[in-house]
C-alpha positions as a Markdown table, in Angstrom:
| # | Residue | x | y | z |
|---|---|---|---|---|
| 1 | Unk | 0.0 | 0.0 | 0.0 |
| 2 | Unk | 1.0 | 3.6 | -0.4 |
| 3 | Unk | 3.2 | 5.0 | 2.3 |
| 4 | Unk | 4.6 | 8.5 | 2.8 |
| 5 | Unk | 7.0 | 9.0 | 5.7 |
| 6 | Unk | 8.2 | 12.5 | 6.4 |
| 7 | Unk | 11.3 | 13.4 | 8.4 |
| 8 | Unk | 13.6 | 16.3 | 9.2 |
| 9 | Unk | 11.4 | 18.6 | 11.2 |
| 10 | Unk | 12.4 | 20.2 | 14.4 |
| 11 | Unk | 13.0 | 23.5 | 16.3 |
| 12 | Unk | 15.0 | 26.2 | 14.5 |
| 13 | Unk | 15.7 | 29.8 | 15.1 |
| 14 | Unk | 14.4 | 32.5 | 12.8 |
| 15 | Unk | 16.6 | 32.8 | 9.8 |
| 16 | Unk | 17.7 | 29.2 | 10.0 |
| 17 | Unk | 17.2 | 26.3 | 7.6 |
| 18 | Unk | 15.8 | 22.8 | 7.6 |
| 19 | Unk | 15.5 | 20.1 | 5.0 |
| 20 | Unk | 12.5 | 17.9 | 5.1 |
| 21 | Unk | 12.4 | 14.5 | 3.4 |
| 22 | Unk | 9.5 | 12.3 | 2.4 |
| 23 | Unk | 10.2 | 8.6 | 1.6 |
| 24 | Unk | 7.5 | 7.1 | -0.6 |
| 25 | Unk | 6.6 | 3.5 | -1.3 |
| 26 | Unk | 3.8 | 1.4 | -2.6 |
| 27 | Unk | 3.5 | 3.1 | -6.0 |
| 28 | Unk | 5.5 | 4.0 | -9.0 |
| 29 | Unk | 7.0 | 7.2 | -7.5 |
| 30 | Unk | 8.5 | 8.5 | -10.8 |
| 31 | Unk | 5.1 | 8.7 | -12.4 |
| 32 | Unk | 3.5 | 11.1 | -10.0 |
| 33 | Unk | 3.5 | 14.8 | -9.1 |
| 34 | Unk | 4.4 | 15.2 | -5.4 |
| 35 | Unk | 3.3 | 18.0 | -3.1 |
| 36 | Unk | 4.2 | 19.5 | 0.3 |
| 37 | Unk | 1.5 | 21.0 | 2.4 |
| 38 | Unk | 1.6 | 22.6 | 5.9 |
| 39 | Unk | -1.0 | 23.2 | 8.6 |
| 40 | Unk | -0.4 | 25.7 | 11.4 |
| 41 | Unk | -2.1 | 24.9 | 14.6 |
| 42 | Unk | -5.8 | 25.8 | 14.5 |
| 43 | Unk | -5.6 | 26.7 | 10.8 |
| 44 | Unk | -6.4 | 25.1 | 7.5 |
| 45 | Unk | -3.9 | 23.0 | 5.6 |
| 46 | Unk | -2.3 | 24.9 | 2.7 |
| 47 | Unk | -0.3 | 23.9 | -0.3 |
| 48 | Unk | 3.4 | 24.9 | 0.0 |
| 49 | Unk | 5.1 | 23.5 | -3.1 |
| 50 | Unk | 4.6 | 20.9 | -5.9 |
| 51 | Unk | 6.9 | 19.1 | -8.2 |
| 52 | Unk | 6.2 | 17.3 | -11.5 |
| 53 | Unk | 7.0 | 13.6 | -11.9 |
| 54 | Unk | 10.2 | 14.4 | -13.7 |
| 55 | Unk | 11.2 | 17.3 | -11.4 |
| 56 | Unk | 11.2 | 19.7 | -14.3 |
| 57 | Unk | 8.3 | 21.8 | -13.1 |
| 58 | Unk | 8.0 | 23.3 | -9.6 |
| 59 | Unk | 5.4 | 25.6 | -8.1 |
| 60 | Unk | 5.4 | 27.5 | -4.8 |
| 61 | Unk | 3.0 | 29.4 | -2.6 |
| 62 | Unk | 3.8 | 33.1 | -2.7 |
| 63 | Unk | 4.6 | 33.0 | 1.0 |
| 64 | Unk | 7.6 | 30.7 | 0.5 |
| 65 | Unk | 8.9 | 31.7 | -3.0 |
| 66 | Unk | 12.6 | 32.4 | -2.9 |
| 67 | Unk | 13.0 | 30.7 | 0.4 |
| 68 | Unk | 11.9 | 27.1 | -0.2 |
| 69 | Unk | 13.0 | 24.6 | -2.8 |
| 70 | Unk | 11.3 | 21.4 | -3.6 |
| 71 | Unk | 13.2 | 18.6 | -5.3 |
| 72 | Unk | 13.0 | 14.9 | -5.8 |
| 73 | Unk | 15.2 | 11.9 | -6.3 |
| 74 | Unk | 13.3 | 9.3 | -8.3 |
| 75 | Unk | 16.0 | 6.7 | -7.8 |
| 76 | Unk | 15.5 | 7.0 | -4.0 |
| 77 | Unk | 11.7 | 7.5 | -4.2 |
| 78 | Unk | 12.1 | 10.6 | -2.1 |
| 79 | Unk | 10.9 | 14.2 | -2.3 |
| 80 | Unk | 12.6 | 17.0 | -0.4 |
| 81 | Unk | 11.8 | 20.4 | 0.9 |
| 82 | Unk | 14.7 | 22.7 | 1.6 |
| 83 | Unk | 13.6 | 25.6 | 3.7 |
| 84 | Unk | 15.8 | 28.6 | 4.2 |
| 85 | Unk | 15.4 | 31.9 | 6.0 |
| 86 | Unk | 12.7 | 30.5 | 8.1 |
| 87 | Unk | 10.3 | 32.7 | 9.9 |
| 88 | Unk | 8.0 | 32.2 | 12.9 |
| 89 | Unk | 5.0 | 32.1 | 10.6 |
| 90 | Unk | 6.5 | 29.0 | 8.9 |
| 91 | Unk | 5.7 | 27.1 | 12.1 |
| 92 | Unk | 3.4 | 24.2 | 11.2 |
| 93 | Unk | 3.1 | 20.5 | 10.7 |
| 94 | Unk | 4.4 | 19.7 | 7.2 |
| 95 | Unk | 2.8 | 16.9 | 5.1 |
| 96 | Unk | 3.8 | 15.1 | 2.0 |
| 97 | Unk | 1.0 | 14.3 | -0.4 |
| 98 | Unk | 0.4 | 12.3 | -3.6 |
| 99 | Unk | -2.8 | 11.7 | -5.5 |
| 100 | Unk | -2.9 | 8.2 | -6.9 |
| 101 | Unk | -6.3 | 8.2 | -8.5 |
| 102 | Unk | -8.8 | 7.8 | -7.1 |
| 103 | Unk | -7.3 | 8.4 | -3.7 |
| 104 | Unk | -5.3 | 11.0 | -1.9 |
| 105 | Unk | -2.5 | 9.9 | 0.3 |
| 106 | Unk | -0.9 | 11.9 | 3.1 |
| 107 | Unk | 2.1 | 11.2 | 5.3 |
| 108 | Unk | 1.9 | 11.5 | 9.1 |
| 109 | Unk | 3.5 | 14.9 | 9.1 |
| 110 | Unk | 6.6 | 16.4 | 10.6 |
| 111 | Unk | 6.5 | 19.4 | 12.9 |
| 112 | Unk | 8.6 | 22.5 | 12.1 |
| 113 | Unk | 8.8 | 25.1 | 14.8 |
| 114 | Unk | 10.6 | 28.4 | 14.2 |
| 115 | Unk | 11.3 | 30.3 | 17.4 |
| 116 | Unk | 14.0 | 32.0 | 19.3 |
């Protein structure tokens, strides 16, 4: 079955960096667009970034453009989210997502907390 396992979250000071990873299994990873979402406590989940199956096309939320980079390694079935110049408002649970029709799949999430 489809599994998405995120890692790499933690506590970081404002201006710092983190790299999230999402290890995927149970489907042909290289055939699917992958996405990262985040959900601050008490708020709705929002799309942060997406990457096409080949990695050639990426898209970002305006709030993270220029600071975050999504990438993937199809040989390792892993998608990454490099987060730089982190701000307190980036604090959230971050989730990996794939739509393998007709279902949506989510990872368990990894918490990112940006605080001094």
